[in-house]
C-alpha positions as CSV (number, residue, x, y, z in Angstrom):
1,X,-9.0,-7.5,-14.6
2,X,-9.1,-6.4,-18.2
3,X,-7.5,-3.2,-19.6
4,X,-9.5,-0.1,-18.7
5,X,-11.2,-1.8,-15.7
6,X,-10.9,-0.1,-12.3
7,X,-11.8,-0.8,-8.7
8,X,-12.1,1.4,-5.6
9,X,-9.7,-0.2,-3.2
10,X,-10.4,2.0,-0.2
11,X,-14.2,1.5,-0.6
12,X,-13.7,-2.3,-0.8
13,X,-11.3,-2.4,2.1
14,X,-12.0,0.4,4.6
15,X,-8.9,1.4,6.5
16,X,-6.5,0.4,3.7
17,X,-3.3,2.4,4.3
18,X,-0.8,0.7,2.1
19,X,-0.5,-1.3,-1.0
20,X,2.2,-3.1,-3.0
21,X,2.2,-2.9,-6.8
22,X,4.0,-5.9,-8.3
23,X,4.8,-7.0,-11.8
24,X,5.5,-10.6,-12.9
25,X,6.8,-11.7,-16.2
26,X,7.9,-14.8,-18.0
27,X,10.6,-14.3,-20.6
28,X,11.3,-18.0,-21.1
29,X,15.0,-18.5,-22.0
30,X,15.5,-14.8,-22.8
31,X,17.7,-14.0,-19.9
32,X,19.2,-10.9,-21.6
33,X,15.6,-9.5,-21.8
34,X,14.9,-10.4,-18.1
35,X,18.2,-8.7,-17.1
36,X,17.2,-5.5,-18.8
37,X,13.6,-5.1,-17.7
38,X,12.9,-2.2,-15.3
39,X,9.8,-1.7,-13.2
40,X,9.2,1.9,-12.1
41,X,6.5,4.2,-10.6
42,X,5.7,7.8,-11.5
43,X,4.0,10.2,-9.1
44,X,1.8,12.5,-11.2
45,X,-0.3,15.6,-10.7
46,X,-3.9,16.1,-11.8
47,X,-2.6,16.8,-15.4
48,X,-1.0,13.4,-15.5
49,X,2.5,14.9,-15.4
50,X,5.3,13.8,-13.1
51,X,5.7,16.2,-10.2
52,X,9.5,16.2,-11.0
53,X,12.2,13.8,-12.1
54,X,12.6,13.0,-8.4
55,X,9.2,11.5,-8.4
56,X,10.3,8.7,-10.8
57,X,11.0,5.7,-8.6
58,X,13.2,3.0,-10.1
59,X,16.4,1.0,-9.4
60,X,18.5,4.1,-9.4
61,X,16.2,6.2,-7.3
62,X,14.6,3.9,-4.8
63,X,12.0,6.2,-3.2
64,X,10.0,9.4,-3.8
65,X,11.3,12.5,-1.9
66,X,8.8,12.1,0.9
67,X,9.2,8.3,1.0
68,X,5.5,7.6,0.2
69,X,6.5,5.3,-2.7
70,X,9.6,3.1,-2.5
71,X,11.0,0.2,-4.5
72,X,11.3,-3.0,-2.5
73,X,14.7,-4.6,-2.6
74,X,13.3,-8.1,-2.8
75,X,9.9,-8.9,-4.4
76,X,7.6,-11.4,-2.6
77,X,5.6,-14.1,-4.2
78,X,5.5,-14.5,-8.0
79,X,6.5,-10.9,-8.7
80,X,9.9,-10.0,-10.1
81,X,9.7,-6.4,-8.9
82,X,7.5,-4.4,-6.5
83,X,6.9,-0.9,-5.1
84,X,5.3,-0.1,-1.8
85,X,2.9,2.8,-1.5
86,X,2.1,4.4,1.9
87,X,-1.3,5.9,1.0
88,X,-1.6,8.4,3.8
89,X,1.9,9.7,3.1
90,X,1.3,10.4,-0.5
91,X,1.3,14.2,-0.9
92,X,-2.0,15.9,-1.6
93,X,-0.8,17.2,-5.0
94,X,-0.2,13.6,-6.3
95,X,-3.3,12.6,-8.2
96,X,-2.0,9.2,-9.5
97,X,0.9,6.8,-9.3
98,X,1.6,5.1,-12.6
99,X,3.4,1.7,-12.7
100,X,5.5,1.1,-15.8
101,X,7.8,-1.6,-17.2
102,X,10.4,-0.9,-19.8
103,X,13.4,-2.5,-21.6
104,X,16.5,-0.7,-20.4
105,X,18.9,-1.2,-23.4
106,X,19.7,0.4,-26.7
107,X,17.8,-0.1,-30.0
108,X,20.7,-2.2,-31.3
109,X,19.8,-4.9,-28.9
110,X,16.3,-5.2,-30.5
111,X,14.7,-6.5,-27.4
112,X,11.0,-5.9,-27.0
113,X,8.2,-6.7,-24.6
114,X,6.7,-8.8,-27.4
115,X,9.3,-11.5,-26.5
116,X,7.5,-12.0,-23.1
117,X,5.4,-15.1,-22.7
118,X,3.6,-13.6,-19.8
119,X,3.2,-10.2,-18.1
120,X,0.8,-8.9,-15.4
121,X,0.5,-6.3,-12.7
122,X,-1.1,-6.9,-9.4
123,X,-2.0,-5.0,-6.2
124,X,-1.4,-6.5,-2.7
125,X,-2.7,-5.2,0.6
126,X,0.5,-4.2,2.5
127,X,-0.9,-5.3,5.8
128,X,-1.3,-9.0,5.0
129,X,0.1,-9.4,1.4
130,X,-3.3,-10.5,0.2
131,X,-3.8,-10.0,-3.5
132,X,-6.5,-7.4,-4.2
133,X,-6.2,-7.1,-8.0
134,X,-4.5,-8.9,-10.8
135,X,-4.5,-7.7,-14.4
136,X,-5.1,-9.9,-17.4
137,X,-1.9,-11.2,-19.1
138,X,-0.6,-8.3,-21.3
139,X,1.9,-10.5,-23.3
140,X,-0.5,-11.8,-26.0
141,X,-1.1,-8.2,-27.2
142,X,2.5,-7.1,-27.1
143,X,4.6,-6.9,-30.3
144,X,7.3,-4.3,-30.8
145,X,6.6,-2.3,-27.6
146,X,9.6,-1.5,-25.4
147,X,7.7,0.1,-22.6
148,X,4.3,-0.5,-21.0
149,X,2.2,1.6,-18.6
150,X,0.8,-1.3,-16.6
151,X,-1.7,0.4,-14.3
152,X,-2.3,3.3,-11.9
153,X,-3.4,4.0,-8.4
154,X,-5.4,7.2,-8.5
155,X,-7.6,9.4,-6.3
156,X,-11.3,9.8,-7.0
157,X,-13.8,11.4,-4.7
158,X,-11.6,10.8,-1.6
159,X,-11.0,7.2,-2.5
160,X,-7.9,5.4,-3.9
161,X,-8.7,3.4,-7.0
162,X,-6.7,1.1,-9.3
163,X,-7.0,1.0,-13.0
164,X,-5.4,-1.5,-15.4
165,X,-3.8,0.4,-18.3
166,X,-1.8,-1.9,-20.6
167,X,-0.7,1.0,-22.7
168,X,2.3,0.1,-24.9
169,X,5.1,2.3,-26.2
170,X,7.4,1.6,-29.1
171,X,9.8,4.3,-28.0
172,X,10.6,2.8,-24.7
173,X,11.2,5.0,-21.6
174,X,11.5,8.0,-24.0
175,X,7.9,7.6,-24.9
176,X,6.9,7.3,-21.3
177,X,9.0,10.3,-20.4
178,X,7.3,12.4,-23.1
179,X,3.8,11.4,-22.0
180,X,4.4,12.0,-18.3
181,X,6.7,15.0,-18.5
182,X,9.9,13.5,-17.3
183,X,13.3,14.9,-18.5
184,X,15.3,11.7,-18.0
């Protein structure tokens, strides 16, 4: 799917209760970049603001407070990182869950997502690991960005939809924190 495209997952798959959001990347020989990439999920309200810093799920905070979103210890398939979402357990005040990827190192390292040869987000059905959505490759459009909002699960008229974002940030996690109201 291209940037900006969306699909109603619960309309396409009645009874869908869980999904896995996964990110895959190819950094070639850039092992230092690979070692510093972080995949995270942000649980947001209707104003697109994180409910709290506790609703930022990443390697140092493996689940949301109510356990509806949790980082998987080992990714399956071609993904480097994955988060699992238990849709019925997501609190009613959560309007969307945004998947992000960022470089977790200082500016002196000068690593960017533009060094990636490939980068995509996908959605899997938790029940059978079947791929439901795969984004286009974001890598060709990346240059100096150090963070990327990949895509989002969001509620719309009682359904859960997924939208491919592909929104880059040159200020890394700080840019994402500003946009989503995190105080990291």
